[in-house]
N, C-alpha and C positions, 0 to 999 in steps of 0.2 A: 245592721246598725247597732253599735255598742252604746252603753250608757254614757260613755265619754262623748260620743258624737250625738248629742241631743238634737232633737228635731225642732224644739220650740224653746225660746228663751223664757225663763220663769223668775219669779220673785226670789226664790231660794238661791238661784244662781247669782243674782245681783247682790244679795246679802253676803254670799261667800266671797265675792270679789272685793269686798270692802276692807279686807285685812289678810295678812299672810297667815297661813295655817301653821300649826305647830310642827309639822313634818317638812316644811319647805326648806330648801337649801338656804344657808345663811353664811355669815362671815366666817371665813376659814375653811368652809367645806370645799371639796373638790367636785368638779363636774363629773358625772358618770361617763363611762365609755360610750361613744356614739360615732356613727358614720352615716351621714345623711346627704342626700342629693341636693345640689344647688341648681337653680333653674337655668343656668347657662351651661349645664352639663358637667360641671366640676363636682367636687365632694367637699363637705365640711365635716371635719372630724374633731374629736376631743383633744387630739394632740396635733392639730393641723394649723396652729397659729404661728408657726415659724418663730417661736421665741418672743412673740409680741403679745401684749395684753389685748383683750377685745371686749367690746360691749355687746352683749347678747340681749336682743329685744324680741319679745313675743308679739304676734299681731295677726290680723286677718283683714280681708277687704270689707267685711261686714261689721267692723268694730269702729264706732265713732271715736273711741279713745285712741286707736291707731291713727286715724285720720288727723285728729287734733294734735297729736305728738309730732307729726312729720315736720312742720316748720322749725320747731325747736331742735329736733334731731338733725335736720339738715344744717342748721347753724353750728351745732356741736361737731358734726362730721367735717365741715369745712375748717373748723378750728383745730381739730385733734387727729384727723385721719392720717397725718404723717407719722404718728406714733402709736395710734390705737386703731385696730380693725373694728369695723361695725358690721354686725350680722343680725338680720331679722330672721327669727325662726317662725315659719308659717305654721300656725296651729289650727285648731278647729274653728269653724265659723262662729263668731260671737253672737250674731243675730241672723240665723239662716232664713232665707226667703226663697221665692220662686226663681230668682235670677242666680243666686249663689246659695244653694242648699248645702247641707253637710255632704262632702264628696263621698262617693262609694268606692273609688279606686284612687291609687296613688297618682295616676296620670291626671285624673280630674282635680285632685288637690294641687298638683303642680301647676295646672292651668289656672286655678284660682290665684296661686302665688304669683304667677307671671302677670295676671291681670292687675293685681295689687301693685306690683312694681311699675307697671305702665301707668296706672291711674294716678299714683302719687309721685311718679318720676323718682323712684328710690335709687340713689347713686351708689349704694353699697350692696353687699352680698345678701341674697335671700335664699335661705335653706328651707327645706320642706321636711317637717317631722313625719314620723310613721303614722299610719292610719289610726292606730290606737293612742297616739300621742305619748310615746314612751318617755321622751325627754321632757315634753311639756308637763306631764304629770309629776315627774321628779322635781320640776321647778315650781310645783304647786298649782299648775293649770290655771293661771291667771290670764286674762285676755290681752294685757299690754304692759307687762312689767319689764324690768331691765336688770341685768346682772353684769357688773363689771368684774372681769376675770383677769388675773395677772398672768404673767408669762409661764408660771408653773401650773396653771389650770385651777387655781384656787380663787374663790369668790372674795373680793375685797369690799364690795358695796352692792347693795340691791335697792331698787326703787319699786314701790307698788305700782306706780304709773310712770311710763317713760316720758311723759310730758313735763315732769318736774325738772325743768331746765337748770335752775340754779343749783339744785342738789347734785345733779349729774355733772355739771361743769366743775363744781368743787372737787368731786371725787376724781374726775379725769385729770384735773390740774395736779392733784396729789400723786397719782400713779405715774404721770409723765415726768414729774420731778423726782421719782424714785421713793416717794413717801407713801405711807398708808393713809387712806382717807380718814379725816377726823371723825366723821360719822360713819356708822356701819350700814345705815339704811335710811330711806325716806318712806314714811307711811302716810304722807300727805294725801288727803282724799277730796276735800271740798274744792280746793283750787283746781286740781286737774279735772274734776267732773264739771265744774262751772265752765272751764275752758272748752270742754267738749260739746257744750250745748249748741254752739254755732255749727257743729258738724253732724248732729244727730239726724235731722230730717233728710239731708242729702244722702247720708249713708244708708238710712232705711229705704229710701227710694232706689238706691243702687242695689240693695239686697233683694227687694221685692215687697209687695203688699203684706205678705205674712209677717215679715219682720216688724213692720209698723204696728200691725194688730197685736202682736205678742208683746211689744214694748208698752203699748197703751194699756194692755191688760195687766202687765206685771209691775209697771212703774208709772201710773197715771200722772203724778206731779212732774216727774222728769220729762215725760213726753209733752205735756202741755207747756212747760217752760221752754222746751226746745222749739216748739211751734212759735211761741212769742218771740224768741230770739231770732228765728228765721224771718219773721215779718219785718224786723228792723235792720236786717243785714242789707 
């Protein structure tokens, strides 16, 4: 188990996820070379977009942010999939637990990715990163960010959280119209996190009891807020 594949979620990980790091890929950068498996048996490569732009989203089945982003991403996919490909990059487990711990083999990681695609009925491609998260780490190893990549493989927009629907829609409209997005990034935090509160408890139960204990220990206010929200759903 590498440091990348942590066994327990901690406060330091949560604080790191609040902003992009200085070494993260940004506007104008090219994606590195990669060749990754897709859970249906195909491949997803750095030059495999067939001349089309694509939206690259990181995620995992134990990530409440991934769960909360799905409704917005499905709306965007329905609106823009004729012109833009959508791809989820399955990364490390955000909140590992007894049911979905950090995988020890690529086959196990692929099984987790397939479970996520079934659980959330994901209608687009789900690719699986390497065990050490080579592409994920290049992207800054965030749990649920999004990168809009043009037909030349260059990043034209990035969002700290893929649930920022209005910012992603504006960027997608621009690239479909042949323009550059007016904004280079979205670093909104409070709105996406509040949106995720309705998904936290369900996702922790899906992951396993350890995930709940670790979140309570590392972020008590967030955990308690999520419980309150779950009671009123």
